[in-house]
C-alpha positions as CSV (number, residue, x, y, z in Angstrom):
1,M,-25.3,13.9,12.2
2,D,-25.0,13.8,8.1
3,A,-21.6,13.4,7.2
4,M,-22.6,15.0,4.0
5,D,-22.9,18.6,5.6
6,V,-20.5,21.2,4.1
7,N,-21.3,23.8,6.9
8,L,-20.1,22.3,9.8
9,P,-17.7,24.8,11.6
10,L,-15.9,22.4,14.4
11,I,-15.1,18.8,14.3
12,A,-17.9,16.5,14.8
13,A,-18.1,12.7,14.7
14,S,-21.1,10.9,13.1
15,D,-21.4,8.2,15.4
16,A,-18.6,8.9,18.1
17,T,-18.4,11.7,20.5
18,F,-14.6,11.3,20.6
19,P,-12.1,12.6,17.4
20,W,-10.8,9.2,16.7
21,L,-9.2,9.6,13.4
22,S,-7.8,13.1,14.2
23,L,-6.2,11.3,17.2
24,I,-4.6,8.7,15.2
25,I,-3.1,10.9,12.6
26,L,-1.8,13.8,15.1
27,L,-0.5,11.6,17.8
28,P,2.8,10.4,15.8
29,A,2.9,13.9,14.2
30,A,2.9,15.2,17.9
31,A,5.7,12.8,19.1
32,A,8.0,13.9,16.1
33,L,8.1,17.6,17.5
34,V,9.3,16.2,20.7
35,M,11.9,13.8,19.5
36,P,14.6,16.6,19.2
37,L,14.1,17.5,23.1
38,L,15.4,14.0,23.9
39,P,18.6,13.1,25.7
40,G,21.4,11.4,23.4
41,D,23.6,12.5,20.3
42,E,26.1,10.9,18.1
43,S,28.7,10.7,20.6
44,N,26.5,9.6,23.0
45,P,23.6,7.4,21.9
46,S,20.4,7.0,23.6
47,P,17.4,4.5,23.1
48,W,15.1,7.1,24.1
49,P,14.4,7.9,20.3
50,R,13.4,4.3,19.5
51,N,11.6,3.9,22.6
52,L,9.4,6.9,22.4
53,A,8.5,6.1,18.5
54,L,7.8,2.2,19.6
55,G,5.7,3.4,22.4
56,V,3.7,6.0,20.4
57,L,3.2,3.8,17.4
58,A,2.0,1.0,19.8
59,V,0.0,3.4,21.6
60,D,-1.5,4.5,17.6
61,F,-2.2,1.0,16.7
62,A,-4.3,0.5,19.8
63,L,-6.3,3.3,18.9
64,M,-6.7,2.2,15.5
65,L,-8.3,-1.2,16.9
66,V,-10.4,0.3,19.7
67,A,-12.1,2.7,17.1
68,F,-12.5,0.7,14.4
69,S,-13.8,-2.5,16.7
70,R,-16.1,-0.6,18.6
71,H,-17.1,2.6,16.6
72,F,-17.1,1.2,13.0
73,N,-19.7,-1.0,11.2
74,P,-18.3,-2.9,8.1
75,Q,-21.9,-3.5,6.8
76,D,-22.4,0.1,6.3
77,P,-20.5,1.2,3.0
78,S,-21.1,4.6,4.0
79,L,-18.1,7.3,5.5
80,Q,-18.1,6.6,9.5
81,L,-16.1,8.4,12.4
82,V,-16.7,11.6,10.2
83,E,-14.7,14.7,11.7
84,R,-14.8,18.1,10.0
85,L,-12.7,21.5,10.7
86,N,-12.9,24.4,8.7
87,W,-9.4,25.0,8.6
88,V,-8.2,27.7,5.9
89,P,-11.4,28.7,4.5
90,A,-9.9,31.4,2.1
91,I,-8.7,28.4,0.1
92,G,-11.3,26.0,1.0
93,L,-9.1,23.7,3.0
94,E,-10.9,21.8,5.4
95,W,-9.7,19.2,8.1
96,S,-12.3,16.4,6.8
97,V,-11.3,12.9,8.0
98,G,-13.4,9.8,7.5
99,A,-13.3,5.8,7.2
100,D,-15.3,3.6,5.0
101,G,-14.2,-0.1,3.9
102,L,-11.9,1.2,1.4
103,S,-9.7,3.0,3.8
104,M,-10.2,1.2,7.4
105,P,-8.3,-2.1,6.9
106,L,-5.3,-0.3,5.1
107,V,-5.0,2.3,7.8
108,V,-4.7,-0.5,10.5
109,L,-2.1,-2.2,8.1
110,S,-0.2,1.0,7.6
111,G,-0.4,1.2,11.6
112,L,1.0,-2.3,12.2
113,V,3.8,-2.5,9.4
114,T,4.7,1.0,10.7
115,M,5.2,0.1,14.3
116,L,7.3,-3.0,13.4
117,S,9.5,-0.9,11.1
118,V,10.5,1.0,14.2
119,A,10.7,-2.2,15.9
120,A,13.2,-3.4,13.2
121,S,15.0,-0.4,13.7
122,W,16.7,-1.4,16.8
123,K,20.1,-1.1,16.1
124,V,19.8,2.3,14.3
125,E,22.1,5.1,16.1
126,H,23.1,6.9,13.5
127,K,21.2,10.2,13.9
128,A,18.8,8.3,15.6
129,K,16.5,11.4,16.5
130,L,15.9,12.5,13.2
131,Y,15.4,8.8,11.8
132,F,12.4,7.6,14.6
133,G,11.3,11.4,14.1
134,L,10.9,10.6,10.3
135,L,9.1,7.6,10.7
136,L,6.5,9.3,13.1
137,V,6.1,11.7,10.4
138,Q,5.7,9.3,7.7
139,A,3.3,7.4,10.2
140,A,0.8,10.5,10.4
141,A,1.0,10.9,6.6
142,Q,0.2,7.4,5.8
143,A,-2.8,7.6,7.9
144,L,-3.8,11.2,6.7
145,V,-3.6,9.9,3.1
146,F,-6.0,7.3,3.9
147,L,-8.6,8.7,5.6
148,S,-8.9,12.6,4.0
149,Q,-12.1,13.5,2.7
150,D,-10.6,17.0,1.3
151,F,-8.9,16.6,-2.1
152,L,-6.4,19.3,-1.0
153,L,-5.9,17.8,2.4
154,F,-5.0,14.6,0.6
155,F,-2.9,16.0,-1.9
156,L,-1.0,17.7,1.1
157,A,-0.5,14.2,2.9
158,W,0.3,12.8,-0.2
159,E,3.0,15.1,-0.8
160,L,4.0,15.1,3.1
161,E,4.9,11.4,3.2
162,L,7.3,11.7,0.4
163,V,9.6,13.7,2.1
164,P,10.3,11.3,5.2
165,V,10.9,8.2,2.5
166,Y,13.0,10.6,0.7
167,L,15.4,11.4,3.6
168,L,15.3,7.8,5.1
169,I,16.5,6.5,1.4
170,A,19.1,9.4,1.2
171,V,20.6,9.2,4.9
172,W,20.5,5.8,5.9
173,G,20.5,3.8,2.9
174,G,23.4,2.0,0.6
175,Q,26.2,3.0,-1.6
176,N,24.1,4.3,-4.2
177,R,21.6,6.1,-1.8
178,Q,21.5,9.3,-3.2
179,Y,20.7,8.4,-6.9
180,A,17.8,5.9,-5.7
181,A,16.5,8.7,-3.5
182,T,17.0,11.6,-5.8
183,K,15.0,9.0,-8.6
184,F,12.0,8.3,-6.2
185,I,11.6,12.0,-5.5
186,L,11.7,13.1,-9.3
187,Y,9.2,10.3,-10.1
188,T,6.7,10.7,-7.4
189,A,6.9,14.6,-7.3
190,L,6.6,14.9,-11.4
191,A,3.2,12.7,-11.0
192,S,1.9,14.7,-8.2
193,L,1.4,17.8,-10.5
194,L,-1.1,15.1,-12.7
195,I,-3.1,14.7,-9.1
196,L,-3.3,18.1,-8.3
197,I,-4.2,19.2,-12.0
198,S,-6.6,16.7,-12.2
199,G,-8.2,17.0,-8.6
200,L,-8.8,20.8,-9.0
201,A,-10.1,20.4,-12.6
202,L,-13.0,18.2,-10.9
203,A,-13.3,20.5,-8.2
204,L,-13.8,23.5,-10.9
205,S,-16.1,21.5,-13.1
206,G,-19.6,22.0,-11.3
207,D,-21.4,24.7,-10.7
208,Q,-20.0,25.3,-7.3
209,F,-16.2,24.9,-6.2
210,T,-15.6,22.1,-3.8
211,L,-12.9,19.9,-2.5
212,N,-14.9,17.3,-0.7
213,L,-14.4,14.1,-2.0
214,S,-17.9,12.8,-1.3
215,E,-19.1,15.8,-3.3
216,L,-17.0,15.3,-6.2
217,A,-18.1,11.7,-6.3
218,Q,-21.4,12.5,-7.0
219,R,-20.4,14.9,-10.0
220,S,-19.2,11.5,-12.1
221,P,-18.2,13.5,-15.4
222,G,-17.9,11.9,-18.2
223,G,-16.9,12.6,-21.9
224,T,-13.6,13.7,-22.9
225,F,-13.1,15.8,-19.5
226,G,-13.7,12.8,-17.4
227,L,-11.1,10.6,-19.5
228,L,-8.5,13.6,-19.1
229,C,-8.9,13.3,-15.5
230,Y,-8.7,9.9,-15.5
231,L,-5.6,9.2,-17.5
232,G,-4.2,12.2,-15.0
233,F,-5.1,10.0,-11.9
234,L,-4.2,7.0,-13.3
235,V,-0.4,8.4,-14.5
236,G,-0.1,9.7,-11.3
237,F,-1.2,7.0,-8.8
238,G,0.3,4.7,-11.1
239,V,3.6,5.7,-10.1
240,K,3.1,5.1,-6.7
241,L,1.5,1.5,-7.1
242,P,3.8,0.8,-9.3
243,M,2.9,0.6,-12.7
244,F,4.7,-0.3,-16.0
245,P,6.4,1.8,-17.1
246,L,6.4,4.0,-14.4
247,H,7.6,1.5,-11.7
248,T,11.9,1.9,-12.3
249,W,12.4,3.7,-9.5
250,L,11.2,0.9,-7.0
251,P,14.1,-1.6,-7.3
252,D,16.4,0.8,-7.0
253,A,14.7,2.5,-3.7
254,H,14.1,-1.2,-2.5
255,G,18.1,-2.1,-3.2
256,E,19.6,0.9,-1.5
257,A,17.0,1.2,1.7
258,N,17.5,-0.2,4.7
259,A,15.2,-3.1,5.6
260,P,12.8,-1.0,8.0
261,V,12.1,1.3,5.1
262,S,11.6,-1.3,2.6
263,M,9.2,-2.5,5.0
264,L,7.4,0.6,4.7
265,L,7.7,0.8,1.1
266,A,6.3,-2.4,0.2
267,G,3.8,-2.6,2.9
268,V,2.2,0.7,2.9
269,L,3.4,3.2,-0.2
270,L,2.7,0.9,-2.8
271,K,-0.9,0.4,-1.2
272,M,-1.6,4.4,-1.2
273,G,-1.6,3.8,-5.1
274,G,-4.1,0.9,-5.2
275,Y,-6.3,2.9,-2.7
276,A,-6.3,6.1,-4.4
277,L,-7.4,4.4,-7.9
278,L,-10.3,3.0,-5.7
279,R,-11.2,6.3,-4.2
280,F,-10.7,8.7,-7.3
281,N,-10.6,6.5,-10.7
282,V,-13.4,4.1,-10.0
283,Q,-15.5,6.0,-7.3
284,M,-15.2,9.5,-8.9
285,L,-15.1,8.7,-12.4
286,P,-17.3,5.6,-13.1
287,D,-18.1,6.2,-16.5
288,A,-14.4,6.9,-17.5
289,H,-13.2,3.6,-15.7
290,L,-15.9,1.6,-17.8
291,V,-14.5,2.9,-21.1
292,L,-10.4,2.3,-19.6
293,A,-11.0,-0.9,-17.9
294,P,-9.5,-3.1,-20.5
295,A,-6.7,-1.2,-20.6
296,L,-6.4,-1.0,-17.0
297,I,-6.2,-5.1,-17.4
298,V,-3.9,-5.0,-19.9
299,L,-1.4,-3.0,-17.7
300,G,-2.2,-5.2,-15.0
301,I,-0.7,-8.4,-17.2
302,V,2.0,-6.1,-18.3
303,N,3.1,-5.7,-14.8
304,I,2.4,-9.4,-13.8
305,I,4.6,-10.8,-16.7
306,Y,7.4,-8.2,-16.7
307,G,7.7,-8.0,-13.2
308,A,8.0,-11.9,-12.7
309,L,10.4,-12.1,-15.9
310,N,12.6,-9.0,-14.7
311,A,13.0,-10.8,-11.3
312,F,15.0,-13.4,-12.9
313,A,17.5,-11.1,-14.1
314,Q,18.1,-9.7,-10.0
315,D,21.3,-11.1,-8.1
316,N,20.6,-9.0,-5.3
317,V,17.5,-10.4,-3.1
318,K,16.0,-7.1,-2.3
319,R,15.9,-5.9,-5.8
320,R,14.5,-9.3,-6.5
321,I,11.7,-9.0,-4.2
322,A,10.9,-5.6,-5.3
323,C,10.3,-6.7,-9.1
324,S,8.3,-9.5,-7.2
325,S,6.1,-6.7,-5.9
326,V,5.7,-4.7,-9.3
327,S,4.2,-8.4,-10.5
328,H,2.2,-8.8,-7.5
329,M,0.9,-5.4,-7.8
330,G,-0.4,-6.0,-11.1
331,F,-3.3,-8.4,-10.1
332,V,-4.8,-5.2,-8.4
333,L,-5.0,-3.3,-11.6
334,V,-6.3,-6.7,-13.1
335,G,-9.3,-7.0,-10.2
336,I,-9.6,-3.2,-10.2
337,G,-10.1,-3.1,-14.3
338,A,-12.4,-6.5,-13.9
339,I,-15.4,-3.9,-12.7
340,D,-17.0,-6.9,-10.9
341,A,-17.7,-7.1,-7.2
342,L,-15.7,-10.0,-6.4
343,S,-12.5,-8.7,-8.4
344,I,-13.0,-5.6,-6.7
345,S,-13.1,-7.3,-3.4
346,G,-9.7,-9.6,-4.8
347,A,-7.8,-6.4,-5.6
348,M,-8.4,-5.2,-1.5
349,L,-7.5,-8.4,-0.5
350,Q,-4.3,-8.5,-2.8
351,M,-3.2,-5.0,-1.1
352,I,-3.8,-6.3,2.4
353,S,-2.5,-9.7,1.6
354,H,0.5,-8.2,-0.4
355,G,1.5,-5.7,2.4
356,L,2.1,-8.3,5.2
357,I,3.6,-10.8,3.0
358,A,6.3,-8.3,1.0
359,A,7.1,-6.4,4.7
360,A,7.7,-10.0,5.8
361,M,10.3,-10.9,3.4
362,F,12.0,-7.5,3.6
363,F,12.4,-7.6,7.2
364,V,13.7,-11.4,7.0
365,T,16.2,-10.3,4.6
366,G,17.0,-7.6,6.7
367,S,17.8,-10.0,9.6
368,F,20.2,-12.1,7.2
369,Y,21.8,-9.2,5.9
370,E,22.6,-7.6,9.4
371,R,24.6,-11.4,10.0
372,T,25.9,-11.7,6.4
373,K,26.8,-8.1,5.2
374,T,25.8,-9.1,2.1
375,L,22.7,-9.4,-0.4
376,S,24.3,-10.9,-3.4
377,I,22.7,-14.0,-4.1
378,P,25.9,-15.3,-5.7
379,N,27.9,-14.7,-2.5
380,M,25.3,-16.7,-0.4
381,G,24.9,-20.4,0.0
382,G,24.2,-22.9,2.9
383,L,22.6,-20.7,5.2
384,A,20.1,-22.9,5.9
385,K,22.4,-24.9,8.2
386,V,23.5,-21.7,10.2
387,L,20.3,-20.0,10.1
388,P,17.5,-22.2,10.4
389,I,14.9,-20.4,11.9
390,T,15.6,-17.5,9.3
391,F,15.4,-19.7,6.7
392,A,11.7,-21.0,7.9
393,F,10.5,-17.8,8.4
394,F,11.8,-16.9,4.6
395,L,10.5,-19.8,3.0
396,T,7.1,-19.2,4.7
397,S,6.7,-15.6,3.4
398,S,8.1,-16.6,-0.3
399,L,5.3,-19.7,-0.4
400,A,2.6,-17.2,0.7
401,S,4.1,-14.8,-1.8
402,L,3.7,-17.5,-4.7
403,A,0.3,-17.9,-3.5
404,L,0.4,-21.1,-2.1
405,P,-3.4,-22.6,-1.1
406,G,-3.7,-22.1,2.6
407,M,-2.0,-18.6,2.7
408,S,-3.9,-15.2,1.8
409,G,-2.0,-14.5,-1.4
410,F,-3.8,-17.5,-2.7
411,I,-7.0,-16.0,-1.6
412,S,-6.8,-12.9,-3.2
413,E,-5.4,-14.1,-6.5
414,I,-8.2,-16.9,-7.1
415,T,-10.9,-14.1,-5.8
416,I,-9.7,-12.0,-8.5
417,F,-9.3,-14.7,-11.2
418,L,-13.1,-15.9,-10.4
419,G,-14.1,-12.2,-10.7
420,I,-12.7,-12.3,-14.3
421,T,-14.4,-15.3,-15.4
422,S,-17.9,-14.1,-14.1
423,Q,-17.4,-10.6,-15.6
424,T,-20.0,-10.7,-18.8
425,T,-19.1,-7.2,-19.9
426,F,-15.8,-8.4,-21.7
427,T,-15.7,-10.8,-24.5
428,T,-14.8,-14.5,-23.8
429,G,-11.6,-14.0,-25.7
430,F,-10.5,-11.0,-23.9
431,R,-11.4,-13.2,-20.5
432,A,-9.4,-16.0,-21.7
433,I,-6.6,-14.3,-22.6
434,T,-6.3,-12.4,-19.5
435,I,-6.6,-15.5,-17.5
436,V,-3.8,-17.4,-19.2
437,A,-1.5,-14.0,-19.1
438,A,-1.9,-13.8,-15.2
439,A,-1.8,-17.8,-15.0
440,I,1.9,-17.1,-16.9
441,G,2.7,-15.0,-13.9
442,L,1.8,-17.5,-11.2
443,V,4.1,-20.1,-12.9
444,L,7.0,-17.7,-13.0
445,T,6.6,-16.6,-9.4
446,P,7.3,-19.9,-7.9
447,I,10.2,-20.4,-10.3
448,Y,12.3,-17.3,-9.2
449,L,11.3,-17.0,-5.4
450,L,12.1,-20.8,-4.9
451,S,15.1,-20.5,-7.0
452,M,16.6,-17.7,-4.6
453,C,15.7,-19.9,-1.5
454,R,17.5,-22.4,-3.1
455,R,20.6,-20.6,-4.0
456,V,20.7,-18.5,-0.7
457,F,20.0,-21.2,2.1
458,F,21.1,-24.4,0.3
459,G,24.2,-25.4,-1.6
460,P,28.0,-25.0,-0.9
461,R,28.4,-23.0,2.5
462,I,30.7,-20.0,2.2
463,P,33.2,-20.1,4.7
464,A,32.9,-16.6,5.8
465,L,29.0,-17.4,6.9
466,A,29.9,-20.4,8.4
467,F,29.2,-18.9,12.0
468,V,26.4,-16.3,12.4
469,G,23.7,-16.3,14.8
470,D,20.1,-16.7,14.2
471,M,17.0,-14.7,14.7
472,N,16.5,-13.1,18.1
473,P,13.5,-13.1,20.3
474,R,12.6,-9.7,19.3
475,E,13.0,-10.6,15.6
476,L,10.7,-13.8,16.1
477,V,8.0,-11.7,17.3
478,I,8.1,-9.3,14.2
479,G,8.2,-11.9,11.9
480,L,5.3,-14.1,13.5
481,T,3.2,-10.6,13.8
482,L,3.5,-10.4,10.1
483,L,3.1,-14.0,9.2
484,V,0.3,-14.8,11.3
485,P,-2.2,-12.7,9.7
486,T,-1.2,-14.0,6.5
487,L,-2.1,-17.7,7.5
488,T,-5.2,-16.2,9.4
489,I,-6.5,-14.9,6.3
490,G,-5.5,-17.6,4.0
491,I,-7.7,-20.2,6.2
492,W,-10.3,-17.7,7.1
493,P,-10.4,-15.1,4.6
494,R,-14.1,-13.7,6.2
495,V,-11.8,-12.2,8.8
496,A,-10.6,-9.6,6.4
497,M,-13.3,-9.6,3.5
498,D,-16.2,-8.7,6.0
499,V,-14.3,-5.6,6.6
500,Y,-14.5,-3.9,3.5
501,E,-16.3,-6.1,1.0
502,A,-19.8,-3.4,1.8
503,S,-17.7,-0.7,0.1
504,T,-16.6,-3.1,-2.8
505,D,-19.8,-3.9,-3.4
506,A,-21.2,-0.4,-3.5
507,L,-18.3,0.4,-6.0
508,A,-19.2,-2.4,-8.0
509,S,-22.9,-1.3,-8.2
510,T,-22.2,1.9,-9.1
511,L,-20.4,0.7,-12.0
512,S,-23.4,-1.7,-12.8
513,T,-25.8,1.4,-12.6
514,H,-23.3,3.7,-15.0
515,S,-22.8,0.5,-17.5
516,L,-26.6,0.1,-18.0
517,I,-27.2,4.2,-18.5
518,A,-24.6,4.1,-20.8
519,L,-25.9,1.0,-22.7
520,H,-29.6,2.7,-22.5
521,N,-28.0,6.0,-24.1
522,L,-27.0,3.9,-26.8
523,L,-30.5,2.4,-27.9
524,P,-32.3,3.8,-30.5
525,L,-35.0,5.8,-29.3
526,G,-38.8,4.6,-30.2
């Protein structure tokens, strides 16, 4: 069945007879509606909300694995498992979902991290029905963001996932949770206006109004109009990435959110920004991307160095890891800006890798916070002797974050570096400056991460922390589930790269074609 047919009245799948993607999206949403009917309240807590959320998300993750392993061809860069329904014809809104190499691995990543965040919320009893219901809504909205093939549907999902995050921080966060939650929603909601304006401008730009992403990608507008749409998307998605100077909401949000919500923020939400840049800025506006790619690289370098330097100033463990995320997501910007197949592949791998590593670091941080009741680095010390397993997990995730060879972070970052060196579009001087500047960030990362490990786990033992229990079996399973894929990708990167490389190669080929056309137009005729 042709995925580009815009007249399909009912849901249909391109190469499967079962609506896998719709089920993956709607199952958590349906479970969230059931949540208020479960037994238990504040005076009589019940495990049912937690058990329902964990069970539904485990089934949802299993559906993802079955659908993509049996019905998805990673060698095909086109949309697959396409399902379409004329939802609200009056405004052109379609239920249109599909998967390709850009979306599929991030859907699986979001399913895994969200399921583990529920498992990490084992002791949440305050307003448990609302808490786990919001996590289920968040799971549905995340999947819809990555799978939407209609701009208005994408935008609705993009806005929907802001609400659970805001409430999860505002209700279950720390002492300054209201400030952090308000700052998060203001930044992201204002940025969404630019996304909406740019998307609608693209939809109206052709001979016929359309919200279908594939059709919008075929228009590829250039000139001033294309540049303005590109900048609108860049700022709108850059807030979520996060991109300097639009990143300041992130340390506050991480500092006040509980560990499971921080897992979602770092493991999934930041990846939405990178995914959207590839889907909209690169795929739909290749001419504008070729013009602004050097600026994207510069912004990425600023992210890398500024995030690393800012991490040194943080005495709160979670805020330091949050600044580290700003630095590491800078590599995604550099990879996207380098307009080379290898560097774009590295950007995708960096999103997958960082999602696993950052989620692991925030989970382990939450594990020892439950025992020490502090995240202040000066107020900790000597924990390696009383929490040896926790220390082993935190050190392993830190080594992965600083791109130790054999870990996924090393593969993703070295791939981006190799992509830059092989790119002949930019001058030799620009490439050399980019590599040196990014290397400075690589040097700073082990300094601030290993110094944090030293101060938290070594040195004089704080008497109040002399008797705390180590990680339990449930926590061990969660930690291993995040770290085993990190090690697997580091040793055998093809297990991840084979999933998306056909799509990233197609993106790079599109950019190369548009670059040749632009060069041809500049040459004198005759």
